[in-house]
Structures are given as C-alpha cells and as structure tokens.
N, CA, C and O atoms as a GROMACS GRO file, in nm:
protein
  600
    1UNK      N    1  -2.579  -0.349   0.020
    1UNK     CA    2  -2.474  -0.447   0.040
    1UNK      C    3  -2.492  -0.508   0.179
    1UNK      O    4  -2.495  -0.436   0.279
    2UNK      N    5  -2.504  -0.638   0.185
    2UNK     CA    6  -2.518  -0.709   0.312
    2UNK      C    7  -2.387  -0.706   0.391
    2UNK      O    8  -2.280  -0.686   0.334
    3UNK      N    9  -2.397  -0.724   0.521
    3UNK     CA   10  -2.278  -0.720   0.607
    3UNK      C   11  -2.172  -0.820   0.564
    3UNK      O   12  -2.054  -0.786   0.558
    4UNK      N   13  -2.212  -0.943   0.534
    4UNK     CA   14  -2.116  -1.046   0.495
    4UNK      C   15  -2.050  -1.010   0.362
    4UNK      O   16  -1.929  -1.029   0.346
    5UNK      N   17  -2.126  -0.957   0.267
    5UNK     CA   18  -2.070  -0.914   0.139
    5UNK      C   19  -1.968  -0.802   0.160
    5UNK      O   20  -1.862  -0.800   0.096
    6UNK      N   21  -2.000  -0.710   0.250
    6UNK     CA   22  -1.910  -0.598   0.280
    6UNK      C   23  -1.780  -0.650   0.341
    6UNK      O   24  -1.672  -0.605   0.303
    7UNK      N   25  -1.789  -0.743   0.436
    7UNK     CA   26  -1.669  -0.798   0.499
    7UNK      C   27  -1.582  -0.873   0.398
    7UNK      O   28  -1.459  -0.860   0.400
    8UNK      N   29  -1.644  -0.950   0.311
    8UNK     CA   30  -1.568  -1.022   0.208
    8UNK      C   31  -1.501  -0.922   0.115
    8UNK      O   32  -1.384  -0.939   0.080
    9UNK      N   33  -1.573  -0.819   0.075
    9UNK     CA   34  -1.516  -0.717  -0.015
    9UNK      C   35  -1.399  -0.644   0.051
    9UNK      O   36  -1.298  -0.616  -0.014
   10UNK      N   37  -1.412  -0.613   0.180
   10UNK     CA   38  -1.302  -0.547   0.252
   10UNK      C   39  -1.178  -0.635   0.251
   10UNK      O   40  -1.068  -0.586   0.225
   11UNK      N   41  -1.193  -0.763   0.278
   11UNK     CA   42  -1.079  -0.855   0.276
   11UNK      C   43  -1.019  -0.866   0.137
   11UNK      O   44  -0.897  -0.874   0.123
   12UNK      N   45  -1.102  -0.867   0.034
   12UNK     CA   46  -1.051  -0.872  -0.103
   12UNK      C   47  -0.972  -0.746  -0.136
   12UNK      O   48  -0.868  -0.753  -0.202
   13UNK      N   49  -1.019  -0.631  -0.091
   13UNK     CA   50  -0.949  -0.504  -0.115
   13UNK      C   51  -0.817  -0.500  -0.037
   13UNK      O   52  -0.717  -0.452  -0.089
   14UNK      N   53  -0.816  -0.550   0.085
   14UNK     CA   54  -0.691  -0.557   0.163
   14UNK      C   55  -0.588  -0.644   0.090
   14UNK      O   56  -0.471  -0.608   0.082
   15UNK      N   57  -0.633  -0.758   0.038
   15UNK     CA   58  -0.543  -0.846  -0.036
   15UNK      C   59  -0.492  -0.778  -0.162
   15UNK      O   60  -0.376  -0.792  -0.198
   16UNK      N   61  -0.579  -0.705  -0.229
   16UNK     CA   62  -0.541  -0.631  -0.349
   16UNK      C   63  -0.429  -0.531  -0.317
   16UNK      O   64  -0.330  -0.523  -0.390
   17UNK      N   65  -0.445  -0.455  -0.209
   17UNK     CA   66  -0.342  -0.357  -0.172
   17UNK      C   67  -0.213  -0.426  -0.131
   17UNK      O   68  -0.104  -0.377  -0.160
   18UNK      N   69  -0.224  -0.539  -0.063
   18UNK     CA   70  -0.104  -0.616  -0.027
   18UNK      C   71  -0.030  -0.660  -0.154
   18UNK      O   72   0.093  -0.660  -0.157
   19UNK      N   73  -0.103  -0.699  -0.257
   19UNK     CA   74  -0.041  -0.738  -0.384
   19UNK      C   75   0.028  -0.619  -0.451
   19UNK      O   76   0.132  -0.635  -0.515
   20UNK      N   77  -0.031  -0.501  -0.436
   20UNK     CA   78   0.032  -0.380  -0.489
   20UNK      C   79   0.171  -0.364  -0.429
   20UNK      O   80   0.270  -0.349  -0.501
   21UNK      N   81   0.177  -0.366  -0.294
   21UNK     CA   82   0.307  -0.348  -0.228
   21UNK      C   83   0.401  -0.464  -0.257
   21UNK      O   84   0.521  -0.442  -0.277
   22UNK      N   85   0.350  -0.587  -0.260
   22UNK     CA   86   0.436  -0.701  -0.290
   22UNK      C   87   0.488  -0.692  -0.433
   22UNK      O   88   0.604  -0.726  -0.458
   23UNK      N   89   0.406  -0.647  -0.527
   23UNK     CA   90   0.451  -0.628  -0.665
   23UNK      C   91   0.566  -0.531  -0.674
   23UNK      O   92   0.661  -0.552  -0.750
   24UNK      N   93   0.560  -0.422  -0.597
   24UNK     CA   94   0.669  -0.326  -0.594
   24UNK      C   95   0.793  -0.388  -0.529
   24UNK      O   96   0.902  -0.382  -0.585
   25UNK      N   97   0.775  -0.448  -0.412
   25UNK     CA   98   0.889  -0.498  -0.336
   25UNK      C   99   0.958  -0.616  -0.403
   25UNK      O  100   1.080  -0.632  -0.391
   26UNK      N  101   0.884  -0.700  -0.475
   26UNK     CA  102   0.944  -0.815  -0.544
   26UNK      C  103   0.975  -0.784  -0.689
   26UNK      O  104   1.027  -0.869  -0.761
   27UNK      N  105   0.944  -0.661  -0.733
   27UNK     CA  106   0.969  -0.616  -0.871
   27UNK      C  107   0.896  -0.706  -0.971
   27UNK      O  108   0.951  -0.743  -1.075
   28UNK      N  109   0.771  -0.740  -0.940
   28UNK     CA  110   0.688  -0.827  -1.023
   28UNK      C  111   0.595  -0.740  -1.108
   28UNK      O  112   0.491  -0.695  -1.061
   29UNK      N  113   0.635  -0.719  -1.234
   29UNK     CA  114   0.561  -0.631  -1.323
   29UNK      C  115   0.417  -0.677  -1.342
   29UNK      O  116   0.325  -0.595  -1.334
   30UNK      N  117   0.396  -0.805  -1.367
   30UNK     CA  118   0.260  -0.855  -1.390
   30UNK      C  119   0.171  -0.837  -1.268
   30UNK      O  120   0.055  -0.798  -1.280
   31UNK      N  121   0.225  -0.866  -1.150
   31UNK     CA  122   0.147  -0.849  -1.028
   31UNK      C  123   0.112  -0.702  -1.007
   31UNK      O  124  -0.002  -0.669  -0.975
   32UNK      N  125   0.211  -0.614  -1.024
   32UNK     CA  126   0.187  -0.471  -1.003
   32UNK      C  127   0.086  -0.418  -1.103
   32UNK      O  128  -0.007  -0.346  -1.064
   33UNK      N  129   0.102  -0.450  -1.228
   33UNK     CA  130   0.007  -0.404  -1.330
   33UNK      C  131  -0.133  -0.460  -1.304
   33UNK      O  132  -0.233  -0.391  -1.326
   34UNK      N  133  -0.139  -0.584  -1.257
   34UNK     CA  134  -0.266  -0.652  -1.240
   34UNK      C  135  -0.356  -0.600  -1.131
   34UNK      O  136  -0.474  -0.635  -1.128
   35UNK      N  137  -0.306  -0.517  -1.041
   35UNK     CA  138  -0.391  -0.466  -0.933
   35UNK      C  139  -0.474  -0.345  -0.976
   35UNK      O  140  -0.564  -0.302  -0.904
   36UNK      N  141  -0.445  -0.290  -1.093
   36UNK     CA  142  -0.511  -0.168  -1.139
   36UNK      C  143  -0.620  -0.196  -1.242
   36UNK      O  144  -0.612  -0.293  -1.317
   37UNK      N  145  -0.720  -0.109  -1.244
   37UNK     CA  146  -0.821  -0.112  -1.349
   37UNK      C  147  -0.760  -0.055  -1.477
   37UNK      O  148  -0.652   0.004  -1.474
   38UNK      N  149  -0.828  -0.072  -1.587
   38UNK     CA  150  -0.776  -0.029  -1.718
   38UNK      C  151  -0.742   0.120  -1.723
   38UNK      O  152  -0.637   0.156  -1.777
   39UNK      N  153  -0.825   0.204  -1.670
   39UNK     CA  154  -0.804   0.349  -1.680
   39UNK      C  155  -0.768   0.410  -1.545
   39UNK      O  156  -0.818   0.516  -1.509
   40UNK      N  157  -0.683   0.343  -1.471
   40UNK     CA  158  -0.648   0.388  -1.337
   40UNK      C  159  -0.579   0.525  -1.340
   40UNK      O  160  -0.502   0.555  -1.432
   41UNK      N  161  -0.608   0.605  -1.239
   41UNK     CA  162  -0.545   0.736  -1.221
   41UNK      C  163  -0.440   0.722  -1.112
   41UNK      O  164  -0.473   0.686  -0.999
   42UNK      N  165  -0.314   0.751  -1.143
   42UNK     CA  166  -0.205   0.733  -1.047
   42UNK      C  167  -0.134   0.866  -1.031
   42UNK      O  168  -0.076   0.919  -1.126
   43UNK      N  169  -0.139   0.920  -0.910
   43UNK     CA  170  -0.090   1.055  -0.884
   43UNK      C  171   0.002   1.054  -0.762
   43UNK      O  172  -0.044   1.036  -0.649
   44UNK      N  173   0.131   1.073  -0.785
   44UNK     CA  174   0.229   1.075  -0.676
   44UNK      C  175   0.293   1.214  -0.664
   44UNK      O  176   0.405   1.226  -0.614
   45UNK      N  177   0.223   1.320  -0.708
   45UNK     CA  178   0.279   1.454  -0.699
   45UNK      C  179   0.303   1.498  -0.556
   45UNK      O  180   0.392   1.580  -0.531
   46UNK      N  181   0.228   1.446  -0.462
   46UNK     CA  182   0.241   1.487  -0.322
   46UNK      C  183   0.312   1.382  -0.238
   46UNK      O  184   0.288   1.372  -0.118
   47UNK      N  185   0.399   1.304  -0.300
   47UNK     CA  186   0.461   1.194  -0.225
   47UNK      C  187   0.576   1.241  -0.137
   47UNK      O  188   0.632   1.160  -0.062
   48UNK      N  189   0.615   1.368  -0.143
   48UNK     CA  190   0.710   1.422  -0.046
   48UNK      C  191   0.854   1.430  -0.092
   48UNK      O  192   0.936   1.488  -0.021
   49UNK      N  193   0.887   1.376  -0.209
   49UNK     CA  194   1.023   1.392  -0.258
   49UNK      C  195   1.024   1.381  -0.409
   49UNK      O  196   0.938   1.316  -0.469
   50UNK      N  197   1.121   1.446  -0.469
   50UNK     CA  198   1.140   1.439  -0.614
   50UNK      C  199   1.243   1.330  -0.641
   50UNK      O  200   1.360   1.344  -0.606
   51UNK      N  201   1.198   1.224  -0.703
   51UNK     CA  202   1.288   1.112  -0.730
   51UNK      C  203   1.392   1.148  -0.836
   51UNK      O  204   1.496   1.083  -0.846
   52UNK      N  205   1.364   1.251  -0.914
   52UNK     CA  206   1.454   1.286  -1.023
   52UNK      C  207   1.448   1.186  -1.136
   52UNK      O  208   1.530   1.192  -1.228
   53UNK      N  209   1.353   1.095  -1.130
   53UNK     CA  210   1.349   0.984  -1.227
   53UNK      C  211   1.229   0.991  -1.320
   53UNK      O  212   1.197   0.891  -1.384
   54UNK      N  213   1.163   1.105  -1.328
   54UNK     CA  214   1.054   1.114  -1.424
   54UNK      C  215   0.926   1.169  -1.364
   54UNK      O  216   0.926   1.221  -1.252
   55UNK      N  217   0.816   1.157  -1.439
   55UNK     CA  218   0.690   1.219  -1.399
   55UNK      C  219   0.629   1.152  -1.276
   55UNK      O  220   0.653   1.035  -1.249
   56UNK      N  221   0.551   1.231  -1.202
   56UNK     CA  222   0.485   1.181  -1.082
   56UNK      C  223   0.337   1.151  -1.106
   56UNK      O  224   0.270   1.098  -1.018
   57UNK      N  225   0.285   1.185  -1.225
   57UNK     CA  226   0.151   1.146  -1.266
   57UNK      C  227   0.168   1.064  -1.392
   57UNK      O  228   0.222   1.112  -1.491
   58UNK      N  229   0.122   0.940  -1.388
   58UNK     CA  230   0.141   0.850  -1.500
   58UNK      C  231   0.009   0.828  -1.573
   58UNK      O  232  -0.096   0.822  -1.510
   59UNK      N  233   0.014   0.818  -1.707
   59UNK     CA  234  -0.109   0.815  -1.786
   59UNK      C  235  -0.188   0.685  -1.776
   59UNK      O  236  -0.307   0.684  -1.808
   60UNK      N  237  -0.126   0.576  -1.734
   60UNK     CA  238  -0.198   0.449  -1.723
   60UNK      C  239  -0.119   0.353  -1.635
   60UNK      O  240  -0.003   0.377  -1.603
   61UNK      N  241  -0.184   0.244  -1.598
   61UNK     CA  242  -0.123   0.149  -1.505
   61UNK      C  243   0.000   0.080  -1.564
   61UNK      O  244   0.096   0.055  -1.493
   62UNK      N  245  -0.003   0.050  -1.691
   62UNK     CA  246   0.111  -0.016  -1.756
   62UNK      C  247   0.235   0.074  -1.748
   62UNK      O  248   0.343   0.029  -1.713
   63UNK      N  249   0.217   0.202  -1.783
   63UNK     CA  250   0.328   0.297  -1.776
   63UNK      C  251   0.376   0.313  -1.633
   63UNK      O  252   0.496   0.316  -1.607
   64UNK      N  253   0.281   0.324  -1.539
   64UNK     CA  254   0.318   0.338  -1.398
   64UNK      C  255   0.401   0.219  -1.351
   64UNK      O  256   0.506   0.237  -1.289
   65UNK      N  257   0.355   0.098  -1.379
   65UNK     CA  258   0.425  -0.022  -1.332
   65UNK      C  259   0.565  -0.029  -1.392
   65UNK      O  260   0.662  -0.055  -1.320
   66UNK      N  261   0.578  -0.006  -1.522
   66UNK     CA  262   0.710  -0.012  -1.586
   66UNK      C  263   0.802   0.098  -1.533
   66UNK      O  264   0.919   0.072  -1.504
   67UNK      N  265   0.751   0.219  -1.520
   67UNK     CA  266   0.829   0.332  -1.470
   67UNK      C  267   0.875   0.307  -1.326
   67UNK      O  268   0.991   0.330  -1.293
   68UNK      N  269   0.784   0.261  -1.242
   68UNK     CA  270   0.816   0.238  -1.102
   68UNK      C  271   0.925   0.134  -1.088
   68UNK      O  272   1.022   0.154  -1.014
   69UNK      N  273   0.911   0.022  -1.157
   69UNK     CA  274   1.011  -0.084  -1.144
   69UNK      C  275   1.144  -0.045  -1.207
   69UNK      O  276   1.249  -0.087  -1.158
   70UNK      N  277   1.142   0.035  -1.313
   70UNK     CA  278   1.268   0.084  -1.370
   70UNK      C  279   1.336   0.179  -1.272
   70UNK      O  280   1.458   0.173  -1.255
   71UNK      N  281   1.259   0.267  -1.209
   71UNK     CA  282   1.314   0.362  -1.113
   71UNK      C  283   1.374   0.288  -0.993
   71UNK      O  284   1.470   0.336  -0.933
   72UNK      N  285   1.317   0.173  -0.958
   72UNK     CA  286   1.361   0.099  -0.840
   72UNK      C  287   1.462  -0.011  -0.872
   72UNK      O  288   1.491  -0.095  -0.786
   73UNK      N  289   1.514  -0.012  -0.994
   73UNK     CA  290   1.618  -0.111  -1.027
   73UNK      C  291   1.740  -0.086  -0.939
   73UNK      O  292   1.788   0.027  -0.930
   74UNK      N  293   1.789  -0.190  -0.874
   74UNK     CA  294   1.903  -0.176  -0.784
   74UNK      C  295   1.867  -0.120  -0.648
   74UNK      O  296   1.954  -0.079  -0.572
   75UNK      N  297   1.736  -0.117  -0.617
   75UNK     CA  298   1.689  -0.063  -0.491
   75UNK      C  299   1.608  -0.172  -0.419
   75UNK      O  300   1.516  -0.230  -0.477
   76UNK      N  301   1.641  -0.198  -0.294
   76UNK     CA  302   1.563  -0.289  -0.211
   76UNK      C  303   1.454  -0.206  -0.144
   76UNK      O  304   1.483  -0.100  -0.088
   77UNK      N  305   1.330  -0.252  -0.151
   77UNK     CA  306   1.220  -0.177  -0.092
   77UNK      C  307   1.140  -0.265   0.004
   77UNK      O  308   1.135  -0.387  -0.011
   78UNK      N  309   1.080  -0.200   0.101
   78UNK     CA  310   0.989  -0.268   0.194
   78UNK      C  311   0.876  -0.170   0.224
   78UNK      O  312   0.899  -0.063   0.280
   79UNK      N  313   0.755  -0.208   0.186
   79UNK     CA  314   0.637  -0.123   0.206
   79UNK      C  315   0.544  -0.186   0.308
   79UNK      O  316   0.526  -0.308   0.312
   80UNK      N  317   0.485  -0.100   0.391
   80UNK     CA  318   0.389  -0.145   0.492
   80UNK      C  319   0.265  -0.058   0.482
   80UNK      O  320   0.274   0.064   0.472
   81UNK      N  321   0.150  -0.121   0.486
   81UNK     CA  322   0.023  -0.049   0.497
   81UNK      C  323  -0.043  -0.091   0.627
   81UNK      O  324  -0.036  -0.207   0.667
   82UNK      N  325  -0.107   0.004   0.692
   82UNK     CA  326  -0.162  -0.023   0.826
   82UNK      C  327  -0.307   0.022   0.835
   82UNK      O  328  -0.350   0.113   0.764
   83UNK      N  329  -0.380  -0.043   0.921
   83UNK     CA  330  -0.516  -0.008   0.961
   83UNK      C  331  -0.596   0.067   0.854
   83UNK      O  332  -0.624   0.186   0.869
   84UNK      N  333  -0.632  -0.001   0.746
   84UNK     CA  334  -0.706   0.068   0.640
   84UNK      C  335  -0.846   0.107   0.685
   84UNK      O  336  -0.909   0.041   0.768
   85UNK      N  337  -0.893   0.216   0.628
   85UNK     CA  338  -1.030   0.262   0.647
   85UNK      C  339  -1.095   0.251   0.510
   85UNK      O  340  -1.067   0.333   0.422
   86UNK      N  341  -1.181   0.153   0.492
   86UNK     CA  342  -1.243   0.126   0.362
   86UNK      C  343  -1.392   0.150   0.374
   86UNK      O  344  -1.458   0.098   0.464
   87UNK      N  345  -1.446   0.231   0.282
   87UNK     CA  346  -1.589   0.263   0.281
   87UNK      C  347  -1.643   0.238   0.140
   87UNK      O  348  -1.571   0.252   0.042
   88UNK      N  349  -1.769   0.200   0.133
   88UNK     CA  350  -1.830   0.167   0.005
   88UNK      C  351  -1.919   0.279  -0.044
   88UNK      O  352  -2.007   0.328   0.027
   89UNK      N  353  -1.894   0.320  -0.168
   89UNK     CA  354  -1.977   0.417  -0.237
   89UNK      C  355  -2.099   0.346  -0.293
   89UNK      O  356  -2.209   0.400  -0.295
   90UNK      N  357  -2.076   0.223  -0.340
   90UNK     CA  358  -2.181   0.135  -0.392
   90UNK      C  359  -2.129  -0.008  -0.380
   90UNK      O  360  -2.021  -0.030  -0.326
   91UNK      N  361  -2.204  -0.103  -0.431
   91UNK     CA  362  -2.160  -0.243  -0.427
   91UNK      C  363  -2.042  -0.267  -0.520
   91UNK      O  364  -1.972  -0.368  -0.508
   92UNK      N  365  -2.018  -0.175  -0.614
   92UNK     CA  366  -1.909  -0.190  -0.711
   92UNK      C  367  -1.799  -0.086  -0.698
   92UNK      O  368  -1.705  -0.086  -0.777
   93UNK      N  369  -1.810   0.004  -0.600
   93UNK     CA  370  -1.709   0.109  -0.585
   93UNK      C  371  -1.683   0.136  -0.437
   93UNK      O  372  -1.775   0.143  -0.356
   94UNK      N  373  -1.554   0.151  -0.404
   94UNK     CA  374  -1.514   0.177  -0.265
   94UNK      C  375  -1.401   0.279  -0.263
   94UNK      O  376  -1.335   0.302  -0.365
   95UNK      N  377  -1.380   0.338  -0.147
   95UNK     CA  378  -1.267   0.428  -0.126
   95UNK      C  379  -1.189   0.375  -0.006
   95UNK      O  380  -1.245   0.312   0.083
   96UNK      N  381  -1.059   0.402  -0.007
   96UNK     CA  382  -0.976   0.353   0.102
   96UNK      C  383  -0.870   0.454   0.143
   96UNK      O  384  -0.819   0.530   0.061
   97UNK      N  385  -0.840   0.453   0.270
   97UNK     CA  386  -0.737   0.538   0.329
   97UNK      C  387  -0.642   0.444   0.402
   97UNK      O  388  -0.684   0.368   0.490
   98UNK      N  389  -0.512   0.449   0.366
   98UNK     CA  390  -0.412   0.359   0.422
   98UNK      C  391  -0.294   0.436   0.478
   98UNK      O  392  -0.217   0.492   0.400
   99UNK      N  393  -0.275   0.443   0.609
   99UNK     CA  394  -0.147   0.491   0.661
   99UNK      C  395  -0.037   0.397   0.612
   99UNK      O  396  -0.057   0.275   0.607
  100UNK      N  397   0.078   0.452   0.576
  100UNK     CA  398   0.184   0.369   0.519
  100UNK      C  399   0.321   0.410   0.570
  100UNK      O  400   0.342   0.520   0.621
  101UNK      N  401   0.414   0.317   0.553
  101UNK     CA  402   0.555   0.342   0.579
  101UNK      C  403   0.633   0.264   0.474
  101UNK      O  404   0.599   0.151   0.441
  102UNK      N  405   0.738   0.328   0.422
  102UNK     CA  406   0.823   0.253   0.329
  102UNK      C  407   0.970   0.281   0.357
  102UNK      O  408   1.007   0.386   0.410
  103UNK      N  409   1.050   0.184   0.320
  103UNK     CA  410   1.196   0.192   0.335
  103UNK      C  411   1.257   0.157   0.200
  103UNK      O  412   1.218   0.058   0.137
  104UNK      N  413   1.351   0.238   0.156
  104UNK     CA  414   1.423   0.211   0.031
  104UNK      C  415   1.572   0.215   0.060
  104UNK      O  416   1.621   0.309   0.122
  105UNK      N  417   1.643   0.111   0.014
  105UNK     CA  418   1.787   0.104   0.028
  105UNK      C  419   1.846   0.094  -0.112
  105UNK      O  420   1.826  -0.005  -0.182
  106UNK      N  421   1.917   0.198  -0.153
  106UNK     CA  422   1.978   0.200  -0.286
  106UNK      C  423   2.108   0.121  -0.280
  106UNK      O  424   2.201   0.157  -0.208
  107UNK      N  425   2.114   0.013  -0.358
  107UNK     CA  426   2.233  -0.072  -0.358
  107UNK      C  427   2.316  -0.057  -0.485
  107UNK      O  428   2.434  -0.090  -0.485
  108UNK      N  429   2.256  -0.008  -0.589
  108UNK     CA  430   2.328   0.001  -0.717
  108UNK      C  431   2.375   0.144  -0.742
  108UNK      O  432   2.299   0.239  -0.724
  109UNK      N  433   2.497   0.157  -0.783
  109UNK     CA  434   2.553   0.289  -0.815
  109UNK      C  435   2.482   0.353  -0.934
  109UNK      O  436   2.481   0.476  -0.948
  110UNK      N  437   2.423   0.271  -1.018
  110UNK     CA  438   2.358   0.323  -1.139
  110UNK      C  439   2.220   0.384  -1.112
  110UNK      O  440   2.159   0.440  -1.203
  111UNK      N  441   2.171   0.373  -0.990
  111UNK     CA  442   2.038   0.425  -0.957
  111UNK      C  443   2.034   0.576  -0.981
  111UNK      O  444   2.129   0.647  -0.951
  112UNK      N  445   1.922   0.623  -1.035
  112UNK     CA  446   1.902   0.766  -1.058
  112UNK      C  447   1.846   0.837  -0.935
  112UNK      O  448   1.832   0.960  -0.935
  113UNK      N  449   1.815   0.762  -0.830
  113UNK     CA  450   1.757   0.823  -0.711
  113UNK      C  451   1.862   0.908  -0.640
  113UNK      O  452   1.979   0.869  -0.632
  114UNK      N  453   1.822   1.024  -0.587
  114UNK     CA  454   1.918   1.119  -0.527
  114UNK      C  455   1.949   1.092  -0.380
  114UNK      O  456   1.984   1.184  -0.306
  115UNK      N  457   1.936   0.968  -0.336
  115UNK     CA  458   1.965   0.933  -0.198
  115UNK      C  459   2.015   0.789  -0.194
  115UNK      O  460   2.005   0.716  -0.293
  116UNK      N  461   2.068   0.749  -0.079
  116UNK     CA  462   2.114   0.611  -0.058
  116UNK      C  463   2.012   0.532   0.024
  116UNK      O  464   2.004   0.409   0.015
  117UNK      N  465   1.934   0.605   0.105
  117UNK     CA  466   1.833   0.540   0.187
  117UNK      C  467   1.717   0.637   0.208
  117UNK      O  468   1.737   0.758   0.220
  118UNK      N  469   1.596   0.583   0.210
  118UNK     CA  470   1.477   0.664   0.234
  118UNK      C  471   1.385   0.591   0.331
  118UNK      O  472   1.362   0.471   0.319
  119UNK      N  473   1.334   0.665   0.428
  119UNK     CA  474   1.225   0.622   0.514
  119UNK      C  475   1.111   0.720   0.489
  119UNK      O  476   1.128   0.840   0.507
  120UNK      N  477   0.996   0.668   0.448
  120UNK     CA  478   0.883   0.755   0.421
  120UNK      C  479   0.762   0.716   0.503
  120UNK      O  480   0.739   0.598   0.532
  121UNK      N  481   0.684   0.816   0.538
  121UNK     CA  482   0.562   0.796   0.616
  121UNK      C  483   0.453   0.879   0.552
  121UNK      O  484   0.476   0.995   0.516
  122UNK      N  485   0.336   0.824   0.538
  122UNK     CA  486   0.228   0.900   0.478
  122UNK      C  487   0.100   0.821   0.467
  122UNK      O  488   0.073   0.730   0.546
  123UNK      N  489   0.021   0.857   0.364
  123UNK     CA  490  -0.110   0.797   0.346
  123UNK      C  491  -0.138   0.774   0.197
  123UNK      O  492  -0.105   0.857   0.113
  124UNK      N  493  -0.198   0.662   0.168
  124UNK     CA  494  -0.254   0.637   0.036
  124UNK      C  495  -0.403   0.667   0.041
  124UNK      O  496  -0.472   0.630   0.136
  125UNK      N  497  -0.450   0.733  -0.062
  125UNK     CA  498  -0.592   0.760  -0.082
  125UNK      C  499  -0.630   0.685  -0.210
  125UNK      O  500  -0.585   0.721  -0.319
  126UNK      N  501  -0.712   0.582  -0.197
  126UNK     CA  502  -0.743   0.495  -0.310
  126UNK      C  503  -0.891   0.497  -0.342
  126UNK      O  504  -0.976   0.528  -0.258
  127UNK      N  505  -0.919   0.463  -0.468
  127UNK     CA  506  -1.054   0.432  -0.515
  127UNK      C  507  -1.047   0.294  -0.576
  127UNK      O  508  -0.950   0.260  -0.644
  128UNK      N  509  -1.148   0.213  -0.552
  128UNK     CA  510  -1.152   0.076  -0.602
  128UNK      C  511  -1.279   0.056  -0.683
  128UNK      O  512  -1.382   0.118  -0.656
  129UNK      N  513  -1.270  -0.032  -0.782
  129UNK     CA  514  -1.385  -0.067  -0.862
  129UNK      C  515  -1.390  -0.219  -0.874
  129UNK      O  516  -1.287  -0.284  -0.889
  130UNK      N  517  -1.510  -0.273  -0.866
  130UNK     CA  518  -1.527  -0.417  -0.880
  130UNK      C  519  -1.544  -0.447  -1.029
  130UNK      O  520  -1.634  -0.395  -1.094
  131UNK      N  521  -1.456  -0.532  -1.080
  131UNK     CA  522  -1.458  -0.569  -1.222
  131UNK      C  523  -1.494  -0.716  -1.235
  131UNK      O  524  -1.516  -0.784  -1.135
  132UNK      N  525  -1.500  -0.764  -1.357
  132UNK     CA  526  -1.526  -0.906  -1.379
  132UNK      C  527  -1.411  -0.992  -1.327
  132UNK      O  528  -1.427  -1.112  -1.308
  133UNK      N  529  -1.294  -0.930  -1.305
  133UNK     CA  530  -1.177  -1.000  -1.250
  133UNK      C  531  -1.156  -0.970  -1.102
  133UNK      O  532  -1.048  -0.996  -1.049
  134UNK      N  533  -1.256  -0.917  -1.035
  134UNK     CA  534  -1.245  -0.884  -0.893
  134UNK      C  535  -1.218  -0.736  -0.872
  134UNK      O  536  -1.223  -0.657  -0.967
  135UNK      N  537  -1.188  -0.699  -0.750
  135UNK     CA  538  -1.162  -0.559  -0.716
  135UNK      C  539  -1.029  -0.514  -0.776
  135UNK      O  540  -0.933  -0.590  -0.780
  136UNK      N  541  -1.026  -0.389  -0.824
  136UNK     CA  542  -0.905  -0.330  -0.880
  136UNK      C  543  -0.894  -0.186  -0.830
  136UNK      O  544  -0.995  -0.122  -0.799
  137UNK      N  545  -0.771  -0.136  -0.824
  137UNK     CA  546  -0.748   0.004  -0.787
  137UNK      C  547  -0.778   0.089  -0.909
  137UNK      O  548  -0.717   0.070  -1.014
  138UNK      N  549  -0.871   0.182  -0.896
  138UNK     CA  550  -0.905   0.270  -1.008
  138UNK      C  551  -0.838   0.407  -0.994
  138UNK      O  552  -0.829   0.482  -1.091
  139UNK      N  553  -0.792   0.439  -0.874
  139UNK     CA  554  -0.718   0.564  -0.852
  139UNK      C  555  -0.638   0.549  -0.724
  139UNK      O  556  -0.684   0.489  -0.627
  140UNK      N  557  -0.517   0.605  -0.725
  140UNK     CA  558  -0.436   0.607  -0.603
  140UNK      C  559  -0.354   0.734  -0.598
  140UNK      O  560  -0.299   0.779  -0.698
  141UNK      N  561  -0.348   0.791  -0.480
  141UNK     CA  562  -0.266   0.909  -0.455
  141UNK      C  563  -0.186   0.883  -0.327
  141UNK      O  564  -0.242   0.840  -0.226
  142UNK      N  565  -0.058   0.909  -0.333
  142UNK     CA  566   0.027   0.896  -0.215
  142UNK      C  567   0.063   1.036  -0.167
  142UNK      O  568   0.114   1.118  -0.243
  143UNK      N  569   0.036   1.061  -0.039
  143UNK     CA  570   0.074   1.188   0.024
  143UNK      C  571   0.160   1.155   0.144
  143UNK      O  572   0.112   1.103   0.244
  144UNK      N  573   0.288   1.186   0.132
  144UNK     CA  574   0.378   1.162   0.245
  144UNK      C  575   0.370   1.279   0.342
  144UNK      O  576   0.355   1.394   0.303
  145UNK      N  577   0.380   1.245   0.471
  145UNK     CA  578   0.380   1.350   0.574
  145UNK      C  579   0.520   1.372   0.629
  145UNK      O  580   0.547   1.475   0.691
  146UNK      N  581   0.608   1.274   0.608
  146UNK     CA  582   0.747   1.287   0.655
  146UNK      C  583   0.836   1.196   0.573
  146UNK      O  584   0.800   1.082   0.544
  147UNK      N  585   0.953   1.248   0.536
  147UNK     CA  586   1.050   1.170   0.461
  147UNK      C  587   1.189   1.194   0.521
  147UNK      O  588   1.230   1.308   0.542
  148UNK      N  589   1.259   1.086   0.548
  148UNK     CA  590   1.398   1.095   0.594
  148UNK      C  591   1.487   1.030   0.488
  148UNK      O  592   1.462   0.917   0.447
  149UNK      N  593   1.589   1.102   0.444
  149UNK     CA  594   1.680   1.046   0.345
  149UNK      C  595   1.823   1.064   0.391
  149UNK      O  596   1.857   1.154   0.468
  150UNK      N  597   1.905   0.975   0.341
  150UNK     CA  598   2.050   0.984   0.363
  150UNK      C  599   2.115   0.979   0.226
  150UNK      O  600   2.237   0.984   0.215
   0.00000   0.00000   0.00000
C-alpha cells in the first residue's frame, strides 16, 4: 500500500467511524446500519454497565442498529472519538483503536435504562474491511474504563 493510498484510507475510516457515532446520536437507522459489513461482529460485553435493555452481543448489524436505537429512545446522546490509531493488516483490512467519551441524558420516563445520566470513558477496538461500497466496520468492541451515572 502506497503512502497516499494509506492516508486516503485512514481518512475514509475516520469518516466511517464519525458516521457510526452520528448515526447513534441522530438516531439514523440507515446511517448506523450502513457503516457495518454484512457479517459484522458487535461485542459490548465489556462496555462497563448493564443497560438492562437486552443482549450485549448482537448477531448482526441490522439487529444491533435496531436494538441500539430502541434502547436509546427518549435519550439524548453525544459521542466523541479521539486520536485514532489505525493500522493496516492488508490493503483491504485494517484495525483501529479509538479512545472515546460519551454522554447520555435520559429524558423520557419510559426509558428502560437504569440511570438518568451517564458519562462513559473507554476505547473502541475495531476491525475494518474494504468492500465494493468502501470501508466498513467488520468488528467492534467497546471497553469502558470508567462510567459515571446518576
């Protein structure tokens, strides 16, 4: 992989991850689903809190996107990813490490979440694959290192 190709791919992957967070924060099902590859592995078992709203390992991206947005109904969210470390396994596969912070404000009484506010800090560990539609997340794991709830 040439240097210019690598830089372009890194920027495409950064944009992809930004779309992931924007899809969650704007509750855009199509955008959120669209960032994943067909057989994506999504594992939030180590995310630092039990949402009480269902499984933390989802069988596919469609289920993950629908479950996540249903769980966040009536919740305002703001996600931040910082200083990614992206490395290439090949020209079609990459891995990424993203320090993250998120804020959740529960506004609806009907929410199943066991808190009114959450501040979370941690890391995403991602795998990416280049498809005919561009880069997609093929696996993601969130590991929180600190969670504050009210």
